[in-house]
N, CA and C atoms as a LAMMPS dump frame, in Angstrom:
ITEM: TIMESTEP
0
ITEM: NUMBER OF ATOMS
342
ITEM: BOX BOUNDS ff ff ff
-5.0000000000000000e+02 5.0000000000000000e+02
-5.0000000000000000e+02 5.0000000000000000e+02
-5.0000000000000000e+02 5.0000000000000000e+02
ITEM: ATOMS id mol type element x y z
1 1 1 N 1.371 -12.738 8.116
2 1 2 C 0.594 -11.875 7.267
3 1 3 C 0.227 -13.18 6.049
4 2 1 N -0.897 -12.903 5.507
5 2 2 C -1.547 -13.853 4.326
6 2 3 C -1.835 -13.173 3.661
7 3 1 N -1.23 -13.275 2.07
8 3 2 C -1.173 -13.12 0.944
9 3 3 C -2.104 -13.59 -0.267
10 4 1 N -3.115 -12.806 -0.504
11 4 2 C -4.027 -13.442 -1.606
12 4 3 C -3.766 -12.863 -3.165
13 5 1 N -4.143 -13.497 -4.096
14 5 2 C -3.25 -12.906 -5.369
15 5 3 C -4.155 -13.769 -6.51
16 6 1 N -4.917 -12.217 -7.239
17 6 2 C -5.987 -12.783 -8.308
18 6 3 C -5.486 -12.359 -9.034
19 7 1 N -6.174 -12.512 -10.696
20 7 2 C -5.667 -11.9 -11.373
21 7 3 C -6.85 -12.048 -12.814
22 8 1 N -6.483 -11.19 -13.893
23 8 2 C -7.613 -11.113 -14.657
24 8 3 C -6.732 -11.095 -16.095
25 9 1 N -6.887 -11.805 -16.945
26 9 2 C -6.086 -12.053 -17.947
27 9 3 C -4.711 -12.141 -17.849
28 10 1 N -4.317 -12.868 -17.191
29 10 2 C -2.453 -12.544 -16.745
30 10 3 C -2.638 -13.937 -15.767
31 11 1 N -1.554 -14.619 -16.154
32 11 2 C -0.806 -15.509 -15.578
33 11 3 C -0.121 -15.356 -14.231
34 12 1 N -0.123 -15.865 -13.5
35 12 2 C 0.376 -15.432 -12.185
36 12 3 C 1.91 -16.24 -12.095
37 13 1 N 2.554 -15.832 -12.418
38 13 2 C 3.972 -16.806 -12.404
39 13 3 C 4.487 -16.699 -11.028
40 14 1 N 5.439 -17.726 -10.897
41 14 2 C 6.265 -17.285 -9.296
42 14 3 C 7.528 -16.756 -9.719
43 15 1 N 7.632 -16.348 -10.467
44 15 2 C 8.75 -14.76 -10.469
45 15 3 C 7.715 -13.873 -10.171
46 16 1 N 6.572 -13.294 -10.449
47 16 2 C 5.359 -12.097 -10.342
48 16 3 C 5.268 -12.231 -9.276
49 17 1 N 5.207 -13.61 -8.079
50 17 2 C 5.008 -14.091 -6.777
51 17 3 C 6.332 -13.475 -6.32
52 18 1 N 7.088 -13.538 -6.345
53 18 2 C 8.461 -13.511 -5.625
54 18 3 C 8.729 -11.761 -5.413
55 19 1 N 8.332 -11.726 -6.718
56 19 2 C 8.801 -9.883 -7.11
57 19 3 C 7.522 -9.463 -5.784
58 20 1 N 6.291 -9.846 -5.723
59 20 2 C 5.109 -9.308 -4.494
60 20 3 C 5.502 -9.284 -3.516
61 21 1 N 6.603 -10.694 -3.192
62 21 2 C 6.339 -10.826 -1.889
63 21 3 C 7.806 -9.783 -1.124
64 22 1 N 9.091 -9.611 -2.069
65 22 2 C 10.047 -9.269 -1.984
66 22 3 C 9.312 -7.899 -1.601
67 23 1 N 8.812 -7.054 -2.311
68 23 2 C 7.968 -5.298 -2.544
69 23 3 C 7.727 -5.483 -1.279
70 24 1 N 7.162 -6.233 -0.682
71 24 2 C 5.955 -6.419 0.537
72 24 3 C 6.884 -6.446 1.98
73 25 1 N 7.724 -7.269 2.159
74 25 2 C 8.689 -7.18 2.989
75 25 3 C 9.295 -5.658 3.695
76 26 1 N 9.375 -4.984 2.103
77 26 2 C 9.431 -3.453 2.708
78 26 3 C 8.702 -2.889 3.287
79 27 1 N 7.291 -3.078 3.381
80 27 2 C 6.562 -2.801 4.072
81 27 3 C 6.562 -3.19 5.226
82 28 1 N 6.699 -4.672 5.815
83 28 2 C 6.534 -4.674 6.48
84 28 3 C 7.572 -4.676 7.791
85 29 1 N 9.209 -4.122 7.099
86 29 2 C 10.001 -3.733 7.612
87 29 3 C 9.444 -2.345 8.424
88 30 1 N 8.248 -1.576 7.727
89 30 2 C 8.356 -0.379 8.446
90 30 3 C 6.756 -0.821 9.598
91 31 1 N 6.32 -1.452 8.982
92 31 2 C 4.663 -1.954 9.926
93 31 3 C 4.575 -2.954 9.953
94 32 1 N 4.461 -4.285 10.97
95 32 2 C 4.733 -5.57 11.182
96 32 3 C 3.306 -5.997 11.077
97 33 1 N 2.603 -5.078 11.529
98 33 2 C 1.071 -5.367 11.977
99 33 3 C -0.382 -5.346 10.787
100 34 1 N 0.535 -5.869 9.977
101 34 2 C -0.138 -6.321 8.727
102 34 3 C -0.33 -7.311 8.758
103 35 1 N -2.526 -7.549 8.906
104 35 2 C -2.748 -9.108 8.832
105 35 3 C -2.977 -9.558 7.438
106 36 1 N -3.332 -8.789 6.322
107 36 2 C -3.788 -9.947 5.281
108 36 3 C -3.462 -8.774 3.934
109 37 1 N -3.001 -9.179 2.977
110 37 2 C -2.744 -8.766 1.652
111 37 3 C -3.375 -8.876 0.334
112 38 1 N -4.11 -8.509 -0.352
113 38 2 C -4.919 -9.037 -1.276
114 38 3 C -4.396 -7.869 -2.54
115 39 1 N -3.502 -8.96 -3.399
116 39 2 C -3.063 -7.903 -4.601
117 39 3 C -3.869 -8.337 -5.977
118 40 1 N -4.035 -7.958 -6.789
119 40 2 C -5.262 -8.282 -8.188
120 40 3 C -4.577 -7.345 -9.227
121 41 1 N -3.868 -8.416 -10.205
122 41 2 C -3.043 -7.698 -11.46
123 41 3 C -3.97 -8.205 -12.185
124 42 1 N -4.227 -7.175 -13.526
125 42 2 C -5.085 -7.253 -14.668
126 42 3 C -4.051 -6.807 -15.567
127 43 1 N -4.746 -7.335 -16.917
128 43 2 C -3.804 -6.779 -18.317
129 43 3 C -5.532 -6.432 -19.087
130 44 1 N -5.697 -5.055 -19.169
131 44 2 C -6.756 -4.573 -19.952
132 44 3 C -6.615 -4.441 -21.599
133 45 1 N -7.528 -4.802 -21.911
134 45 2 C -7.475 -4.48 -23.679
135 45 3 C -7.612 -3.197 -23.966
136 46 1 N -7.064 -2.373 -23.195
137 46 2 C -7.32 -0.527 -23.911
138 46 3 C -6.606 -0.33 -24.513
139 47 1 N -6.898 0.836 -25.835
140 47 2 C -6.678 1.519 -26.767
141 47 3 C -4.89 1.449 -26.378
142 48 1 N -4.932 2.511 -25.316
143 48 2 C -3.74 3.246 -24.678
144 48 3 C -2.783 2.069 -24.436
145 49 1 N -1.663 1.188 -24.812
146 49 2 C -1.265 0.594 -24.714
147 49 3 C -0.446 0.848 -23.274
148 50 1 N 0.446 1.781 -23.004
149 50 2 C 1.2 2.41 -22.054
150 50 3 C 0.608 1.931 -20.867
151 51 1 N -0.999 1.988 -21.02
152 51 2 C -1.219 1.895 -19.565
153 51 3 C -2.582 0.222 -19.104
154 52 1 N -2.103 -0.882 -19.416
155 52 2 C -2.493 -1.826 -20.056
156 52 3 C -2.566 -2.333 -19.026
157 53 1 N -1.303 -2.396 -17.989
158 53 2 C -1.399 -3.156 -16.796
159 53 3 C -1.505 -2.345 -15.208
160 54 1 N -2.103 -3.32 -14.805
161 54 2 C -2.708 -2.654 -13.538
162 54 3 C -2.862 -3.462 -12.506
163 55 1 N -1.872 -2.742 -11.481
164 55 2 C -2.17 -3.563 -10.393
165 55 3 C -2.599 -2.977 -9.003
166 56 1 N -3.322 -4.111 -8.308
167 56 2 C -3.956 -3.561 -6.992
168 56 3 C -4.065 -4.119 -6.046
169 57 1 N -3.903 -3.033 -5.372
170 57 2 C -3.162 -4.098 -3.665
171 57 3 C -4.381 -3.432 -2.575
172 58 1 N -4.476 -3.991 -1.621
173 58 2 C -5.785 -3.968 -0.481
174 58 3 C -4.781 -4.362 0.692
175 59 1 N -4.408 -3.546 1.986
176 59 2 C -3.866 -4.188 3.123
177 59 3 C -4.888 -4.002 4.199
178 60 1 N -4.981 -5.012 4.806
179 60 2 C -5.5 -4.605 6.408
180 60 3 C -4.618 -4.838 7.393
181 61 1 N -4.894 -3.885 8.087
182 61 2 C -3.266 -4.001 9.374
183 61 3 C -4.361 -3.177 10.114
184 62 1 N -4.615 -3.605 11.637
185 62 2 C -4.625 -3.265 12.671
186 62 3 C -6.139 -2.449 12.159
187 63 1 N -7.27 -2.829 12.181
188 63 2 C -8.727 -2.653 11.997
189 63 3 C -8.59 -1.31 10.717
190 64 1 N -7.569 -0.726 9.885
191 64 2 C -7.24 -0.238 8.978
192 64 3 C -7.46 -0.643 7.633
193 65 1 N -8.201 0.065 6.313
194 65 2 C -7.912 -0.869 5.621
195 65 3 C -7.191 -0.053 4.156
196 66 1 N -5.915 -0.348 3.648
197 66 2 C -5.732 0.691 2.634
198 66 3 C -5.552 -0.401 1.613
199 67 1 N -5.527 1.438 0.363
200 67 2 C -5.774 0.527 -1.165
201 67 3 C -4.443 1.516 -2.048
202 68 1 N -4.206 0.22 -2.872
203 68 2 C -3.64 1.618 -3.607
204 68 3 C -3.658 0.958 -5.331
205 69 1 N -3.909 1.788 -6.337
206 69 2 C -3.673 1.048 -7.555
207 69 3 C -2.369 1.81 -8.331
208 70 1 N -2.045 0.972 -9.367
209 70 2 C -1.254 1.505 -10.335
210 70 3 C -1.263 1.244 -11.704
211 71 1 N -0.717 2.147 -12.715
212 71 2 C -1.084 1.561 -14.322
213 71 3 C -0.121 1.984 -14.699
214 72 1 N 1.178 0.932 -15.72
215 72 2 C 2.09 1.18 -16.361
216 72 3 C 2.134 0.3 -17.095
217 73 1 N 2.905 -0.045 -18
218 73 2 C 3.004 -0.387 -19.443
219 73 3 C 3.69 -2.252 -18.769
220 74 1 N 4.503 -2.113 -17.621
221 74 2 C 5.317 -3.4 -17.263
222 74 3 C 4.713 -3.692 -16.033
223 75 1 N 4.255 -5.297 -16.066
224 75 2 C 3.377 -5.472 -14.441
225 75 3 C 3.983 -5.306 -13.538
226 76 1 N 5.688 -5.624 -13.753
227 76 2 C 6.249 -5.351 -12.218
228 76 3 C 6.949 -3.685 -11.756
229 77 1 N 6.918 -3.534 -12.74
230 77 2 C 6.573 -1.693 -12.456
231 77 3 C 5.396 -1.123 -11.858
232 78 1 N 4.132 -1.655 -12.357
233 78 2 C 3.405 -1.551 -11.801
234 78 3 C 3.127 -2.005 -10.479
235 79 1 N 3.479 -2.596 -10.177
236 79 2 C 3.857 -3.644 -8.626
237 79 3 C 4.912 -2.714 -7.912
238 80 1 N 5.91 -1.869 -8.079
239 80 2 C 6.967 -1.197 -7.741
240 80 3 C 5.819 0.297 -6.83
241 81 1 N 5.117 0.524 -8.357
242 81 2 C 4.627 2.135 -8.236
243 81 3 C 3.641 1.69 -7.3
244 82 1 N 2.745 1.006 -7.222
245 82 2 C 1.333 0.648 -6.017
246 82 3 C 1.901 0.079 -4.423
247 83 1 N 3.189 -0.235 -4.436
248 83 2 C 4.201 -0.678 -3.015
249 83 3 C 4.587 0.673 -2.558
250 84 1 N 5.095 1.37 -3.789
251 84 2 C 5.76 2.662 -3.125
252 84 3 C 4.689 3.877 -2.565
253 85 1 N 3.158 3.857 -3.169
254 85 2 C 1.945 4.495 -2.609
255 85 3 C 1.56 3.379 -1.722
256 86 1 N 1.996 2.108 -0.87
257 86 2 C 1.192 1.671 0.117
258 86 3 C 2.142 2.082 1.173
259 87 1 N 3.499 2.273 0.342
260 87 2 C 4.279 2.259 1.684
261 87 3 C 4.591 3.846 2.248
262 88 1 N 4.17 4.969 1.313
263 88 2 C 3.431 5.998 2.594
264 88 3 C 2.527 6.347 2.904
265 89 1 N 1.316 5.862 2.498
266 89 2 C -0.156 5.175 3.999
267 89 3 C 0.252 4.76 4.633
268 90 1 N 1.159 3.713 4.653
269 90 2 C 1.647 2.853 5.861
270 90 3 C 2.752 4.159 6.837
271 91 1 N 3.876 4.528 6.29
272 91 2 C 4.097 5.508 6.814
273 91 3 C 3.606 6.28 7.371
274 92 1 N 2.333 7.078 7.408
275 92 2 C 1.656 7.838 7.415
276 92 3 C 0.854 7.602 8.856
277 93 1 N 0.35 5.833 8.568
278 93 2 C -0.253 5.77 9.513
279 93 3 C 0.006 4.982 11.129
280 94 1 N 1.405 4.921 11.056
281 94 2 C 2.081 4.54 11.716
282 94 3 C 2.383 6.003 12.362
283 95 1 N 2.456 6.791 12.222
284 95 2 C 2.514 8.685 12.401
285 95 3 C 1.423 9.15 13.449
286 96 1 N 0.182 8.367 12.534
287 96 2 C -1.069 8.898 13.114
288 96 3 C -0.978 7.585 14.367
289 97 1 N -0.706 6.849 14.764
290 97 2 C -1.118 6.038 15.823
291 97 3 C 0.11 6.106 17.234
292 98 1 N 1.281 6.523 16.154
293 98 2 C 2.607 6.824 17.437
294 98 3 C 2.117 8.215 17.534
295 99 1 N 1.635 9.359 16.968
296 99 2 C 1.925 10.534 17.788
297 99 3 C 0.299 10.658 18.239
298 100 1 N -0.147 10.343 18.774
299 100 2 C -1.959 10.752 19.307
300 100 3 C -2.416 11.638 20.085
301 101 1 N -1.279 12.114 20.62
302 101 2 C -1.144 13.429 21.15
303 101 3 C -0.893 14.528 20.665
304 102 1 N -1.821 15.18 20.654
305 102 2 C -1.713 16.401 20.372
306 102 3 C -1.185 17.89 20.514
307 103 1 N 0.095 18.601 20.425
308 103 2 C 0.743 19.574 20.967
309 103 3 C -0.465 20.792 21.557
310 104 1 N -0.269 20.801 22.693
311 104 2 C -0.964 22.236 23.431
312 104 3 C -0.475 23.449 22.519
313 105 1 N -1.425 24.27 22.72
314 105 2 C -0.993 25.292 21.66
315 105 3 C -0.963 26.427 22.661
316 106 1 N -0.34 27.832 22.126
317 106 2 C -0.043 28.72 22.806
318 106 3 C -1.492 29.431 23.559
319 107 1 N -2.34 29.56 22.574
320 107 2 C -3.573 30.188 23.359
321 107 3 C -3.765 29.541 24.616
322 108 1 N -3.805 28.502 24.669
323 108 2 C -4.692 27.173 25.77
324 108 3 C -3.903 27.467 26.824
325 109 1 N -2.187 27.574 26.817
326 109 2 C -1.088 27.904 27.735
327 109 3 C -2.114 29.252 28.117
328 110 1 N -1.983 30.025 27.773
329 110 2 C -1.834 31.793 28.189
330 110 3 C -3.088 31.638 29.032
331 111 1 N -4.475 31.182 28.334
332 111 2 C -5.473 31.311 28.815
333 111 3 C -5.834 30.047 30.14
334 112 1 N -4.625 29.722 30.51
335 112 2 C -4.375 28.598 31.936
336 112 3 C -4.169 29.055 32.886
337 113 1 N -3.035 30.259 32.45
338 113 2 C -1.952 30.596 33.377
339 113 3 C -2.949 32.484 33.745
340 114 1 N -4.256 32.47 33.477
341 114 2 C -5.103 33.595 33.877
342 114 3 C -5.603 33.239 34.967
């Protein structure tokens, strides 16, 4: 899994990189076919100081692109919120790829018995 980190108006520290890779390992446990992860950290000069820190993460896996974005006063918390959103998307993608057979409806069964 290739991880690309971009930033705007914030310095990416080793602790920030370590926190991101630690949280991405949770997603990697659920779905190991992730090709590339692109993370962007943004600090905006907004009037609302509570929502200044932004984390955006794109995941490219199995031909699917997943995206999540979160805002918070703390960049680490924004990363956590974004990873939680992506984890839900990954689990949904895994469920869709695993259960590609649709159950046969009762209407279809009764029509075929006639």
